[in-house]
C-alpha positions in Angstrom: 93.1 79.9 81.7 93.2 83.4 80.3 91.4 84.5 77.1 93.9 85.8 74.6 91.3 88.4 73.4 89.8 89.9 76.5 91.9 88.4 79.4 88.9 86.7 81.0 89.4 83.6 83.1 87.5 80.4 82.1 87.7 76.6 81.9 85.9 75.8 78.7 86.5 76.0 74.9 84.7 79.3 74.4 85.4 82.4 76.5 82.2 83.3 78.5 83.0 87.0 78.2 83.8 87.6 74.5 83.1 84.2 72.9 86.7 83.7 71.6 87.5 80.1 70.9 91.1 78.8 71.2 92.1 77.1 67.9 93.1 73.4 68.1 96.3 72.0 66.7 97.1 68.6 65.3 99.5 66.6 67.4 101.3 63.6 66.0 101.0 60.4 68.1 103.6 57.6 68.4 101.6 55.4 66.0 101.7 58.1 63.3 98.1 59.2 63.7 97.1 62.8 64.6 94.7 64.1 67.3 93.5 67.7 67.8 94.4 69.4 71.1 94.0 72.8 72.6 97.0 73.4 74.8 97.3 76.7 76.8 98.9 77.9 79.9 96.9 77.8 83.1 95.9 81.1 84.7 97.4 80.6 88.2 101.1 80.8 89.1 102.8 77.8 90.7 103.1 79.6 94.1 99.3 79.8 94.2 98.9 76.1 93.6 101.5 75.4 96.4 99.5 77.5 98.9 96.4 75.5 98.1 98.3 72.3 98.4 99.7 73.3 101.7 96.2 74.1 103.1 94.9 70.7 101.9 97.8 68.8 103.5 97.4 70.6 106.8 93.6 70.0 106.8 94.2 66.2 106.1 97.0 65.9 108.7 96.2 63.8 111.7 94.8 66.0 114.5 96.8 64.9 117.5 98.3 66.4 120.6 97.0 69.2 122.8 96.0 72.6 121.4 98.7 75.2 121.7 96.6 77.4 124.1 93.0 77.2 125.2 90.8 77.4 122.1 93.7 77.9 119.7 93.4 75.5 116.8 96.2 73.0 116.1 95.6 73.8 112.4 95.7 77.6 112.7 98.3 77.7 109.9 95.4 77.1 107.5 93.9 80.5 108.2 97.4 82.2 107.9 97.9 80.4 104.5 94.4 81.3 103.3 94.9 85.0 104.0 98.3 84.9 102.1 96.5 83.2 99.3 93.7 85.8 99.3 96.1 88.7 99.4 98.0 87.2 96.5 94.8 86.9 94.4 93.7 90.4 95.1 97.2 91.8 94.4 97.0 90.3 90.9 93.4 91.4 90.5 94.3 95.0 90.9 97.3 94.8 88.6 95.0 93.5 85.9 92.3 96.1 86.8 94.7 98.9 86.1 95.5 97.6 82.6 94.2 100.8 80.9 96.9 102.9 82.6 100.5 103.1 81.6 102.7 100.7 83.6 104.4 103.5 85.6 101.1 105.1 86.6 99.6 101.8 87.6 102.7 101.0 89.7 102.4 104.4 91.5 98.8 103.7 92.4 99.6 100.2 93.7 102.5 101.5 95.8 100.0 104.0 97.4 97.6 101.1 98.2 100.2 98.4 99.1 98.1 96.8 101.9 95.1 94.7 101.1 92.8 96.6 103.5 93.3 99.8 101.5 92.9 98.0 98.2 89.6 96.4 99.1 88.1 99.7 100.3 89.8 102.9 99.1 91.3 101.6 95.9 88.3 99.6 94.8 86.0 102.6 95.5 88.3 105.0 93.5 88.1 102.7 90.5 84.4 101.7 90.5 82.6 103.7 93.2 81.9 100.7 95.5 84.1 98.7 97.8 85.2 95.2 97.1 82.7 94.0 99.7 79.8 95.8 97.9 81.0 94.3 94.6 80.8 90.8 96.1 77.3 91.5 97.4 76.2 92.7 94.0 77.3 89.3 92.6 75.1 87.6 95.3 78.0 86.7 97.5 76.9 88.5 100.7 77.5 85.5 103.1 80.8 84.8 101.5 81.9 88.5 101.9 81.0 88.3 105.6 83.0 85.1 106.1 86.1 86.6 104.4 85.8 89.7 106.6 85.6 87.5 109.7 88.7 85.6 108.6 90.5 88.9 108.1 89.5 90.3 111.5 90.4 87.0 113.4 93.7 86.6 111.5 94.7 90.2 112.3 93.7 89.6 116.0 95.9 86.5 116.1 98.9 88.4 114.5 98.5 91.2 117.1 98.5 88.9 120.1 95.3 87.0 120.5 96.2 83.3 119.9 92.7 82.1 120.5 91.3 84.2 117.7 91.9 81.3 115.4 89.9 78.3 116.7 88.8 75.0 115.1 85.5 76.6 114.0 87.3 79.3 112.0 89.6 76.8 110.4 86.7 74.6 109.3 84.8 77.6 107.9 87.9 78.7 106.1 88.3 75.4 104.3 84.5 75.3 103.7 84.6 78.5 101.6 87.8 77.9 99.7 86.2 76.9 96.5 83.5 79.6 96.7 86.3 82.3 97.2 87.9 81.1 94.0 84.7 81.1 92.0 83.7 84.5 93.3 87.1 85.9 92.5 87.0 84.6 88.9 83.5 86.1 88.5 84.6 89.5 89.8 87.8 89.3 87.7 85.8 88.8 84.6 83.5 91.7 85.5 86.2 94.2 86.3 89.5 93.2 84.7 88.6 92.3 81.1 88.8 94.3 77.8 91.7 96.5 79.1 94.3 98.2 76.9 97.0 96.1 78.5 96.1 92.5 79.1 97.8 91.5 82.3 97.5 87.7 83.2 97.5 87.0 86.9 100.8 85.1 86.7 102.5 88.2 85.1 103.7 89.8 88.3 105.1 86.5 89.6 107.2 86.0 86.5 108.3 89.7 86.6 109.3 89.5 90.2 111.3 86.3 89.6 113.3 88.0 86.8 114.3 90.9 89.1 115.7 88.7 91.8 
């Protein structure tokens, strides 16, 4: 969930960044008694949950039939879905990171860096002096950064005509880092996207896009 005070992401009662505690409220039960509950909206949009669920279902699907071509994985869609998931997280990360700017100015910058490759390198460096990959390394996620870059390169190779770029090994490694990617992203979000003038939850852009359709 998001902290109401600093916009950090967390899963406990007290915010790990600013210490804010969500107040509980008394909820009446059918028997007339009351219990105290803390009810807040989750941080992720529903589309993000759907991507994770689609990856899980594909991973657990029975592995039958011949591979499409050579070493091409029968479950290659997991890598495609993962990169869509990762791009979605990073898009919302940079929207939140630009919270000190006016909305129009932030939108202009994001239009300039509309592809994830430019965001991870040029945009990230322009904001903090280091690339996304260097930021991950500073948080002790060097092997994870290397894995994500490999997935990016192999996914791009597949899209541009190399079907065997996504093999069973890459699919297994992608599923193997899925939780670590989320934990690292949250840690980086709390480092770079909190205490901004405008608090932009990561589901904000999803709701806004839905309203304009």
